[in-house]
N, C-alpha and C positions, 0 to 999 in steps of 0.2 A: 267123856274125855275131850278136852279142847283140841280142835283141829290145829295142827301146826301151821304157822304162817309161812307161806311160800316165800323164799328168798328172791329178791329182785334179780332178774337175769342181767339187766343192763343198768348202769348208772350213766346217764348222758350229762356231761359237764359242759355247760355253755358259759363262755366268758365274754365280757363286753366292756368297752370303755367309750363313752360318747358316740353311741350308735343308735340313737333314738329312732332313726328311719328304718332300721333293719332288725332290731331285736325281736319284735313281734313275729316276723316271718320265721326266724330261727326257732323260737320257742314253739310256735304252732306246727312247724314241720315235724317236731318230736311228739307233741301232744296228739296230733292227728294220726299217729301210727296205729295200724290195726293190731300190732303186738303190744299188749298192755302191761306186761310184767316188767315195768321200768320205773325208775325214779329220775326226775329231771332236776339237776342242780344248777342254778343260775348264779354266777358270781359277777357282781357289778364292781369293777375296780375303781371305785371313787369317781364315777362320772360327774360331770358338771352340767350336763344337759338334762333332758327328760328321760334318759334311759332307765333310771331306777323307778320312776313313776310308772312307766309302762310295764316293767317287770313285776312290781307290786300289784298292779291292777290285774295282770294275768294270773298271778299266783293266788289271788283271792277267788278266782273262778274254778281252779282245779286243785285237787287235794294231793297231787303227786309232784308238785313243784316246791323245791326247797330253795329259799333265797338267802344269799349272804352278800352284804355290802361292806367292802373295805372302807376303813376310815382314813386310809392313805393309799396312794397309788403304788402297787407292787408289780405292775406290768403283767404280761400274759403268764409268765412262769409262776409268779406268786399267786395269781388268780387260779391257775390250774392246780397248784399245790393245795390251796384251800378246798377246792372241789374234791381232790383225792382224799383229804383228811375227813371229809364228811361222808363220802360215798360208802354204800353198803352192798352194791351190786356185785355179781360174779365177774362181770366184764365192764370195762370203761370205754365209753365212746366220747371222744372230745369233739366239740363243735364250736367254732368261732362264731360270735354273735352276728357277724355280717354274712355268714354262709348259711346253708340250710340243707336238710336231708332231701334226697332226690324225689322220693315219693312215699306214700303211706305204707308200703310193703317192705322197705329195706331192712328194718329191724327183725321182721318175721323171717326174711330170707337169711339174714345174718345168724339168727338163732338156729335155723335148720342147717346152715353151713357148719356151725360149731357142733351141733348134735350132742351126743353123749361123751364126746371127747373133751380133753382139757388142755387145748393149746395155749401156750403163753401169749401168742400174738396172732392176730388174723390180719392179713394185708387186704386193704379195701380199694375198690375202684373209685375214681372221682372224675368229675368234669370241671374244667376250668372255663370260666366265662368272664366277660368284662372287657379289658383291653386286649385280650387274646382268647382264642378258643382252642381247647385241647382236651382229648379224652385219654385218661390214664387208667389202664386196666392191668392188674397184677397177673403174672403167669410164673411158671416155674423158673424161667430164665431171669426175670427181674426180681425174684424173691430169695435169692441166695443171701447169705449173711454178708458177703463182701459187697454185693450190690446195694443192699438196703442200709448197711452201716456207713458206707463210704462213697459209693458212686452215685447213688440216687440223686436226681436233680431236685427232688421234692422231699427232703428229710424232715417231714413234719409229723407231729404226733397224731393228728386227726386222720391221717390216711392209714392208720392201724387201729385195731381194737385190741385192748390189752387186758389180760387176766389180772384182776386187782390184787389177788394174793401174791402173784409173781412180782408185781411192782413193789409191794410192801416187804416181801421176804428179802428182796435185793436192795431195798432202800433206794429205789430209783425215783428221783424227784427232779424238778426243774430248778435251775439257778434263778434267783429272784432279782427284780429290779435290773434286768439286763435284756437288751435286744438279742435276737438269735439264740434264745434259750433252748430252742428245739434241738440244736446240734448235739449237745451232750446227753440230753434225755434219750433221744432216738438212738444214738450210738450205744449207750449203755443198755438200753432196752433190747435192741436187736442182738448185740453180742452176747448178752447173758441169757437170752431165750434158748430153750431146749427143744421147743416144738412150735410149729406154726401151721396155719391153714390159709387158703386163698379164697377170698370172696370176689369172684371175677365179674362183678357187676358194679354199677355206679351207686355209691352210698351218699357221697357229698357233692354238692355244687359249691365250688370255691370261687369267690369273687376276686378277680385280679385287678390291680391297678386303681383301686379306690383312692381318689385324690387326697382324702383326709385320713387315710390309713397311716399309722405311725411308722410302719416299715417302709413306706415309699419315700420318706423324708430322711435324707442322709445328713448326719451332723457329726461333730467330734465325739458325741456320746456313742454313736454307732461304731466308730473306730475303736474307742476304748473298750467297748464290750466285745468286739471281735478279737482284740488282743487278749482280753481276759479268757475268752474261750480257748485261744491258742495256749495260754499258760496252763489251763486245766487239762488240755489234751496232752501237753508235754509231760505233766505229772503222771497221767495215765500211761503214756508211752514208757516211762521209767519203771512203772510197776507191772504193767501188763503189755509188753511190746507185741504188736500184731502188725500184719501187713496192712490191715484196714486202717489202723490209726496213722500209719505213714501216709496213706492216700488222703485221708481227711485233713491232716495237718497241712499238706501241700495245697489242698483246695482252699483252706481257710486263709493261708498266706496270700494266695491269688485274690481272694475276695477282699482282704484287707487293702491290697494294692489298688483294686478297682474302686473301693469306697473312698480311699484317700484321694484318688484322682478326681472323683466326683465332688468331694468337698472342695478341693482346690479350684475346680472349674467353677463351682458356684460362688466361691469367695471372689475370684477375679472377675467373673461375669458381673457380679454385683457392683464391684468397684468401677468397671467400665461403664455400667449403666449410670452411675452417679456422675461420672465425669462428662458423659454425653448430655446429661440433663443440667450440667452446671452446678452440681451440688458441691459447696465449698466446706462442708462440715468436717471433712477428714483432716 
């Protein structure tokens, strides 16, 4: 009798766009895990540098790396959706291509945290490094639905491990071609979850303030996407009114104001620079 193939415990979805200096570190932080019952899915979102070359080179050395390259840019949400459509693992771990897993034992510890239970979501610890330093560790107080859906300062998908069937059953996916796509995915995921566990140790190292990161550059596109998020949240408020959605709508309005202020500051700062340099092109 043929031995049944064991199902992957984790699908680690790594996304990247023009991060040739970082992508190898991200992939190898997963490949070097002591826990081997995993598949690594790497999505290149139509990079124009050597990111894809490095991904293909690494995938040729290891048989558990699945590579998909977009033929047009879909931003982080579209890249993660592609990964979710490919994934076969019981649980999804997201990893941005400029970040990395903390050490070689984190997936083993995460597997033990899940155990024989079937939680919809596991809240993960992470360390922020780069332009600031911060340690974020989940606990019972900061893992309530209200906190995680609406109050959390870091409403990102990679600080949670998600049960794949839970995401599929509830049709939880990311908006595509949009900045701040995390907001709706995390809100829906947290609010629809029925059970959770806490991994009170550092899983990810998150790099903050990278100068060439798309999210550090504020433009009118950022503003439009914030407004689109607000429109989607208002639709949710009409169909599923909750105290959490009221909190998050107010937060998004405040963020929209801040981003508008930043765009205005950059526009007028640029004009002032041109005048000081005697630029007569205007």
